[in-house]
MARTOR-80804 format. One line per 10 residues: their letters; for each residue y, z, x of N, C-alpha, C. Coordinates in nm, 2 decimals, padded with zeros to 4 digits, always signed. Last residue first. Layout:
# MARTOR-80804
A = Y Z X Y Z X Y Z X  ... $
This chain:
# MARTOR-80804
XXXXXXXXXX = -01.84 +02.57 -03.73 -01.77 +02.69 -03.79 -01.78 +02.69 -03.94  -01.95 +02.33 -03.66 -02.04 +02.45 -03.66 -01.98 +02.57 -03.73  -01.73 +02.17 -03.66 -01.83 +02.15 -03.76 -01.93 +02.26 -03.77  -01.59 +02.27 -03.44 -01.53 +02.28 -03.57 -01.63 +02.26 -03.68  -01.77 +02.21 -03.23 -01.74 +02.35 -03.26 -01.68 +02.37 -03.40  -01.77 +01.93 -03.25 -01.89 +02.00 -03.28 -01.87 +02.15 -03.31  -01.50 +01.89 -03.17 -01.54 +01.84 -03.30 -01.67 +01.92 -03.34  -01.51 +01.98 -02.90 -01.42 +02.05 -03.00 -01.47 +02.01 -03.15  -01.69 +01.80 -02.79 -01.72 +01.94 -02.80 -01.64 +02.01 -02.90  -01.54 +01.56 -02.82 -01.67 +01.57 -02.89 -01.71 +01.72 -02.90 $
XXXXXXXXXX = -01.32 +01.62 -02.66 -01.30 +01.60 -02.80 -01.43 +01.61 -02.88  -01.45 +01.64 -02.41 -01.38 +01.75 -02.46 -01.36 +01.74 -02.61  -01.53 +01.37 -02.38 -01.63 +01.47 -02.39 -01.57 +01.60 -02.45  -01.28 +01.24 -02.36 -01.37 +01.21 -02.47 -01.47 +01.32 -02.49  -01.19 +01.35 -02.12 -01.12 +01.38 -02.24 -01.20 +01.35 -02.36  -01.39 +01.25 -01.94 -01.38 +01.39 -01.96 -01.30 +01.43 -02.09  -01.34 +00.97 -01.97 -01.47 +01.02 -02.01 -01.46 +01.17 -02.03  -01.08 +00.97 -01.86 -01.10 +00.92 -02.00 -01.23 +00.98 -02.05  -01.14 +01.05 -01.59 -01.05 +01.13 -01.68 -01.06 +01.09 -01.83  -01.31 +00.85 -01.51 -01.36 +00.98 -01.52 -01.27 +01.07 -01.61 $
XXXXXXXXXX = -01.13 +00.63 -01.52 -01.24 +00.63 -01.61 -01.30 +00.77 -01.62  -00.96 +00.72 -01.31 -00.90 +00.70 -01.44 -01.02 +00.70 -01.55  -01.13 +00.73 -01.09 -01.07 +00.85 -01.14 -01.02 +00.84 -01.28  -01.20 +00.45 -01.08 -01.30 +00.55 -01.10 -01.24 +00.68 -01.15  -00.95 +00.33 -01.03 -01.02 +00.29 -01.15 -01.13 +00.40 -01.18  -00.88 +00.46 -00.79 -00.80 +00.48 -00.91 -00.87 +00.44 -01.03  -01.09 +00.36 -00.63 -01.07 +00.50 -00.65 -00.99 +00.53 -00.77  -01.05 +00.08 -00.63 -01.17 +00.13 -00.69 -01.16 +00.28 -00.71  -00.80 +00.07 -00.50 -00.82 +00.01 -00.64 -00.94 +00.07 -00.70  -00.85 +00.18 -00.26 -00.75 +00.25 -00.35 -00.77 +00.20 -00.49 $
XXXXXXXXXX = -01.04 +00.00 -00.15 -01.08 +00.14 -00.18 -00.98 +00.21 -00.27  -00.88 -00.23 -00.13 -01.00 -00.23 -00.22 -01.04 -00.09 -00.25  -00.70 -00.13 +00.06 -00.65 -00.18 -00.07 -00.76 -00.18 -00.17  -00.87 -00.06 +00.28 -00.78 +00.04 +00.21 -00.73 -00.01 +00.08  -01.00 -00.30 +00.34 -01.08 -00.18 +00.29 -00.99 -00.08 +00.22  -00.77 -00.46 +00.41 -00.87 -00.50 +00.31 -00.95 -00.38 +00.25  -00.65 -00.30 +00.61 -00.58 -00.34 +00.49 -00.67 -00.37 +00.38  -00.85 -00.27 +00.81 -00.80 -00.15 +00.74 -00.73 -00.19 +00.61  -00.89 -00.54 +00.87 -01.00 -00.47 +00.82 -00.95 -00.34 +00.74  -00.63 -00.60 +00.97 -00.69 -00.68 +00.86 -00.80 -00.60 +00.79 $
XXXXXXXXXX = -00.62 -00.43 +01.18 -00.53 -00.41 +01.07 -00.58 -00.48 +00.95  -00.82 -00.53 +01.35 -00.83 -00.40 +01.30 -00.74 -00.37 +01.18  -00.72 -00.79 +01.40 -00.85 -00.77 +01.33 -00.86 -00.64 +01.27  -00.48 -00.72 +01.53 -00.47 -00.80 +01.40 -00.61 -00.79 +01.33  -00.58 -00.59 +01.75 -00.49 -00.52 +01.66 -00.49 -00.59 +01.53  -00.73 -00.79 +01.89 -00.79 -00.66 +01.84 -00.71 -00.59 +01.73  -00.53 -01.00 +01.94 -00.64 -01.01 +01.84 -00.70 -00.88 +01.80  -00.25 -00.81 +02.06 -00.31 -00.94 +02.01 -00.42 -00.92 +01.91  -00.13 -00.66 +02.26 -00.24 -00.60 +02.18 -00.32 -00.71 +02.11  +00.09 -00.79 +02.35 -00.02 -00.78 +02.44 -00.14 -00.73 +02.37 $
XXXXXXXXXX = +00.28 -00.75 +02.15 +00.22 -00.88 +02.15 +00.10 -00.88 +02.25  +00.36 -00.48 +02.23 +00.30 -00.51 +02.09 +00.23 -00.64 +02.10  +00.46 -00.52 +02.49 +00.35 -00.43 +02.46 +00.28 -00.46 +02.33  +00.67 -00.69 +02.44 +00.56 -00.74 +02.53 +00.43 -00.65 +02.50  +00.83 -00.53 +02.29 +00.78 -00.65 +02.23 +00.66 -00.70 +02.31  +00.90 -00.34 +02.49 +00.83 -00.30 +02.37 +00.76 -00.41 +02.30  +01.04 -00.51 +02.66 +00.92 -00.44 +02.71 +00.84 -00.39 +02.60  +01.25 -00.60 +02.50 +01.16 -00.70 +02.55 +01.03 -00.63 +02.60  +01.38 -00.36 +02.46 +01.32 -00.42 +02.35 +01.22 -00.53 +02.39  +01.30 -00.13 +02.73 +01.39 -00.22 +02.66 +01.31 -00.29 +02.54 $
XXXXXXXXXX = +01.13 +00.01 +02.88 +01.18 +00.08 +02.77 +01.27 -00.01 +02.69  +01.07 -00.16 +03.09 +00.96 -00.12 +03.00 +01.01 -00.05 +02.88  +01.33 -00.18 +03.21 +01.27 -00.30 +03.14 +01.16 -00.26 +03.05  +01.37 +00.06 +03.34 +01.44 +00.03 +03.22 +01.39 -00.09 +03.14  +01.07 +00.06 +03.50 +01.18 +00.14 +03.47 +01.24 +00.11 +03.34  +00.84 -00.08 +03.53 +00.96 -00.14 +03.59 +01.08 -00.06 +03.55  +00.61 -00.02 +03.42 +00.65 +00.06 +03.53 +00.78 +00.01 +03.59  +00.51 -00.35 +03.35 +00.50 -00.20 +03.32 +00.54 -00.13 +03.44  +00.52 -00.62 +03.35 +00.63 -00.55 +03.40 +00.63 -00.40 +03.37  +00.34 -00.66 +03.05 +00.39 -00.73 +03.17 +00.51 -00.65 +03.22 $
XXXXXXXXXX = +00.15 -00.37 +02.96 +00.25 -00.47 +02.93 +00.29 -00.54 +03.06  -00.20 -00.32 +02.99 -00.06 -00.28 +03.03 +00.03 -00.40 +03.00  -00.41 -00.33 +02.70 -00.37 -00.39 +02.82 -00.23 -00.34 +02.86  -00.58 -00.04 +02.57 -00.48 -00.15 +02.55 -00.43 -00.20 +02.69  -00.93 +00.00 +02.60 -00.80 +00.04 +02.65 -00.70 -00.07 +02.63  -01.17 -00.12 +02.53 -01.10 -00.05 +02.43 -00.96 +00.00 +02.47  -01.25 -00.45 +02.61 -01.22 -00.32 +02.66 -01.13 -00.25 +02.56  -01.42 -00.62 +02.34 -01.33 -00.61 +02.44 -01.31 -00.47 +02.49  -01.57 -00.67 +02.11 -01.64 -00.65 +02.24 -01.55 -00.65 +02.36  -01.47 -00.69 +01.87 -01.46 -00.81 +01.95 -01.53 -00.80 +02.08 $
XXXXXXXXXX = -01.51 -00.43 +01.77 -01.58 -00.54 +01.71 -01.57 -00.67 +01.79  -01.34 -00.29 +01.95 -01.49 -00.27 +01.95 -01.56 -00.38 +01.89  -01.09 -00.39 +01.89 -01.15 -00.41 +02.02 -01.30 -00.39 +02.03  -01.07 -00.30 +01.62 -01.07 -00.45 +01.65 -01.13 -00.48 +01.79  -01.07 -00.02 +01.66 -01.18 -00.09 +01.58 -01.19 -00.24 +01.61  -00.84 +00.00 +01.83 -00.98 +00.05 +01.88 -01.09 -00.02 +01.80  -00.64 -00.09 +01.65 -00.67 -00.16 +01.78 -00.81 -00.12 +01.83  -00.66 +00.10 +01.45 -00.69 -00.04 +01.42 -00.72 -00.12 +01.55  -00.59 +00.33 +01.60 -00.72 +00.32 +01.54 -00.76 +00.18 +01.51  -00.32 +00.26 +01.65 -00.41 +00.29 +01.76 -00.55 +00.27 +01.71 $
XXXXXXXXXX = -00.21 +00.23 +01.39 -00.22 +00.11 +01.48 -00.31 +00.14 +01.60  -00.24 +00.50 +01.30 -00.31 +00.39 +01.23 -00.32 +00.27 +01.32  -00.08 +00.65 +01.49 -00.23 +00.67 +01.48 -00.30 +00.55 +01.41  +00.18 +00.52 +01.44 +00.11 +00.52 +01.57 -00.04 +00.54 +01.56  +00.24 +00.57 +01.16 +00.23 +00.43 +01.22 +00.15 +00.43 +01.35  +00.28 +00.82 +01.05 +00.14 +00.76 +01.05 +00.12 +00.63 +01.12  +00.55 +00.86 +01.09 +00.45 +00.97 +01.13 +00.31 +00.90 +01.14  +00.69 +00.64 +00.99 +00.71 +00.68 +01.13 +00.61 +00.78 +01.18  +00.43 +00.50 +00.79 +00.57 +00.55 +00.80 +00.58 +00.60 +00.95  +00.22 +00.37 +00.57 +00.26 +00.36 +00.71 +00.41 +00.40 +00.71 $
XXXXXXXXXX = +00.24 +00.43 +00.31 +00.12 +00.48 +00.38 +00.14 +00.47 +00.53  +00.43 +00.31 +00.17 +00.48 +00.41 +00.26 +00.36 +00.48 +00.33  +00.34 +00.15 -00.02 +00.36 +00.09 +00.11 +00.39 +00.19 +00.21  +00.35 +00.29 -00.25 +00.23 +00.30 -00.17 +00.23 +00.23 -00.04  +00.59 +00.21 -00.37 +00.58 +00.35 -00.32 +00.45 +00.36 -00.22  +00.53 -00.05 -00.46 +00.64 -00.02 -00.36 +00.62 +00.11 -00.29  +00.33 -00.01 -00.64 +00.31 -00.10 -00.53 +00.41 -00.07 -00.42  +00.45 +00.16 -00.83 +00.33 +00.21 -00.75 +00.31 +00.12 -00.63  +00.66 +00.00 -00.93 +00.69 +00.12 -00.86 +00.57 +00.17 -00.77  +00.50 -00.22 -01.05 +00.58 -00.24 -00.93 +00.62 -00.11 -00.86 $
XXXXXXXXXX = +00.18 -00.26 -01.15 +00.29 -00.17 -01.16 +00.37 -00.17 -01.03  +00.12 -00.62 -01.19 +00.08 -00.48 -01.15 +00.20 -00.39 -01.16  +00.12 -00.90 -01.22 +00.15 -00.81 -01.33 +00.10 -00.67 -01.31  +00.10 -01.06 -01.00 -00.02 -01.01 -01.06 -00.01 -00.92 -01.18  +00.37 -01.11 -00.94 +00.28 -01.22 -00.97 +00.15 -01.18 -01.04  +00.46 -00.84 -00.90 +00.52 -00.93 -01.01 +00.43 -01.04 -01.04  +00.31 -00.78 -00.68 +00.30 -00.70 -00.80 +00.35 -00.78 -00.92  +00.41 -00.96 -00.50 +00.27 -00.98 -00.54 +00.25 -00.90 -00.67  +00.67 -00.85 -00.47 +00.65 -00.99 -00.51 +00.51 -01.01 -00.57  +00.61 -00.59 -00.37 +00.68 -00.61 -00.50 +00.66 -00.75 -00.55 $
XXXXXXXXXX = +00.49 -00.65 -00.13 +00.41 -00.58 -00.23 +00.48 -00.60 -00.37  +00.70 -00.78 +00.00 +00.58 -00.85 -00.02 +00.50 -00.78 -00.13  +00.91 -00.59 +00.01 +00.93 -00.71 -00.06 +00.80 -00.79 -00.09  +00.77 -00.38 +00.16 +00.81 -00.36 +00.03 +00.83 -00.49 -00.05  +00.73 -00.48 +00.42 +00.61 -00.45 +00.34 +00.65 -00.44 +00.19  +00.88 -00.57 +00.64 +00.90 -00.63 +00.50 +00.78 -00.60 +00.41  +00.65 -00.52 +00.90 +00.79 -00.54 +00.86 +00.79 -00.61 +00.72  +00.38 -00.50 +00.94 +00.46 -00.39 +00.99 +00.61 -00.40 +00.94  +00.12 -00.56 +00.72 +00.25 -00.61 +00.76 +00.34 -00.50 +00.81  -00.11 -00.40 +00.65 -00.12 -00.53 +00.71 +00.01 -00.58 +00.78 $
XXXXXXXXXX = -00.05 -00.16 +00.53 -00.13 -00.16 +00.65 -00.12 -00.29 +00.72  +00.11 -00.24 +00.31 +00.16 -00.14 +00.40 +00.08 -00.13 +00.53  -00.05 -00.43 +00.18 +00.06 -00.48 +00.26 +00.12 -00.37 +00.35  -00.25 -00.24 +00.09 -00.28 -00.36 +00.16 -00.17 -00.41 +00.25  -00.10 -00.05 -00.05 -00.17 -00.01 +00.07 -00.21 -00.13 +00.15  +00.00 -00.22 -00.25 +00.09 -00.15 -00.17 +00.02 -00.10 -00.04  -00.23 -00.31 -00.38 -00.14 -00.41 -00.32 -00.05 -00.34 -00.22  -00.34 -00.07 -00.48 -00.42 -00.15 -00.38 -00.33 -00.25 -00.31  -00.14 +00.01 -00.65 -00.17 +00.09 -00.54 -00.25 +00.01 -00.43  -00.14 -00.21 -00.84 -00.02 -00.18 -00.76 -00.05 -00.09 -00.64 $
XXXXXXXXXX = -00.40 -00.18 -00.94 -00.37 -00.30 -00.86 -00.24 -00.28 -00.78  -00.38 +00.07 -01.06 -00.49 +00.04 -00.96 -00.45 -00.08 -00.87  -00.17 +00.05 -01.24 -00.16 +00.14 -01.13 -00.26 +00.11 -01.02  -00.27 -00.16 -01.40 -00.14 -00.17 -01.34 -00.13 -00.08 -01.22  -00.51 -00.05 -01.50 -00.51 -00.17 -01.42 -00.38 -00.18 -01.34  -00.42 +00.18 -01.64 -00.52 +00.19 -01.54 -00.52 +00.07 -01.44  -00.06 +00.20 -01.67 -00.19 +00.17 -01.72 -00.29 +00.17 -01.61  +00.25 +00.24 -01.72 +00.15 +00.32 -01.65 +00.01 +00.30 -01.71  +00.47 -00.03 -01.69 +00.38 +00.05 -01.77 +00.28 +00.12 -01.69  +00.62 -00.22 -01.55 +00.67 -00.08 -01.55 +00.58 +00.02 -01.63 $
XXXXXXXXXX = +00.50 -00.46 -01.59 +00.53 -00.42 -01.45 +00.58 -00.28 -01.44  +00.47 -00.50 -01.86 +00.35 -00.46 -01.79 +00.39 -00.41 -01.64  +00.72 -00.60 -01.95 +00.69 -00.46 -01.97 +00.57 -00.41 -01.89  +00.94 -00.79 -01.75 +00.81 -00.79 -01.81 +00.76 -00.64 -01.83  +01.16 -00.80 -01.60 +01.17 -00.74 -01.73 +01.04 -00.73 -01.80  +01.12 -00.96 -01.38 +01.12 -00.81 -01.36 +01.13 -00.74 -01.49  +01.14 -01.21 -01.48 +01.01 -01.17 -01.44 +01.01 -01.02 -01.42  +01.41 -01.26 -01.53 +01.33 -01.23 -01.64 +01.19 -01.18 -01.60  +01.50 -01.22 -01.20 +01.55 -01.19 -01.34 +01.45 -01.16 -01.45  +01.46 -01.31 -00.95 +01.34 -01.27 -01.02 +01.37 -01.24 -01.17 $
XXXXXXXXXX = +01.72 -01.35 -00.87 +01.63 -01.47 -00.88 +01.50 -01.43 -00.95  +01.82 -01.09 -00.84 +01.86 -01.17 -00.96 +01.77 -01.29 -00.97  +01.79 -00.93 -00.63 +01.68 -00.95 -00.71 +01.71 -01.04 -00.83  +02.03 -00.90 -00.49 +01.92 -00.96 -00.42 +01.80 -00.99 -00.51  +02.20 -00.80 -00.71 +02.23 -00.92 -00.64 +02.11 -00.98 -00.57  +02.06 -00.70 -01.02 +02.10 -00.67 -00.88 +02.11 -00.80 -00.80  +01.96 -00.75 -01.27 +02.10 -00.79 -01.24 +02.15 -00.76 -01.10  +01.72 -00.63 -01.26 +01.72 -00.78 -01.28 +01.86 -00.83 -01.25  +01.79 -00.36 -01.24 +01.73 -00.43 -01.13 +01.74 -00.58 -01.14  +01.88 -00.32 -01.50 +01.97 -00.31 -01.39 +01.92 -00.38 -01.27 $
XXXXXXXXXX = +01.64 -00.36 -01.64 +01.76 -00.45 -01.67 +01.86 -00.44 -01.55  +01.48 -00.16 -01.55 +01.44 -00.30 -01.52 +01.56 -00.39 -01.54  +01.61 +00.13 -01.39 +01.61 +00.05 -01.51 +01.58 -00.09 -01.48  +01.39 +00.31 -01.16 +01.51 +00.24 -01.20 +01.50 +00.16 -01.33  +01.22 +00.62 -01.22 +01.22 +00.48 -01.21 +01.35 +00.42 -01.24  +01.22 +00.89 -01.27 +01.26 +00.85 -01.14 +01.27 +00.70 -01.12  +01.11 +00.92 -01.52 +01.25 +00.97 -01.50 +01.30 +00.92 -01.36  +00.85 +00.85 -01.50 +00.94 +00.75 -01.56 +01.09 +00.79 -01.54  +00.71 +01.07 -01.42 +00.74 +00.97 -01.32 +00.85 +00.87 -01.37  +00.70 +01.22 -01.66 +00.75 +01.28 -01.54 +00.80 +01.17 -01.44 $
XXX = +00.56 +01.04 -01.83 +00.70 +01.07 -01.86 +00.77 +01.13 -01.74  +00.30 +01.06 -01.72 +00.38 +00.93 -01.70 +00.53 +00.95 -01.73  +00.21 +01.30 -01.81 +00.24 +01.29 -01.67 +00.33 +01.16 -01.65 $
């Protein structure tokens, strides 16, 4: 299965010579960053989901940088930041706000933005920014909880599935060996 995914990965040497990534140079060539191992995939997925849920902007650079620091699988970290995309962004942020508001004991309805109903102003960038900043503490708390639980849950799930797969393969080998010995 890993050979299937490796076809789509960029060449580490080419990435190390890319203009924006040249400063990472030798660090990007480390083999552990591109190897499909249990630890690398689990940490990469956890990092990607963590930063994908926590940070609305520049998720990919943060997850890639931390994957390099922690020697996790970089492609997995980068790809898993897409947990938040234009389709999932709204529901995730709404649920995060509701969870944060509930935990803080605040009214669960988002506050109206300043100047709401002012026509063009509400649809402008300032109106949208006022809406987002008006959500404040409940949204940040909810996103922090989602990010921590999502990242940890992804790490534990990958670790558990990987170990289950290894156990199953071992069990199949033992069965085959017993069948050959009985024959």
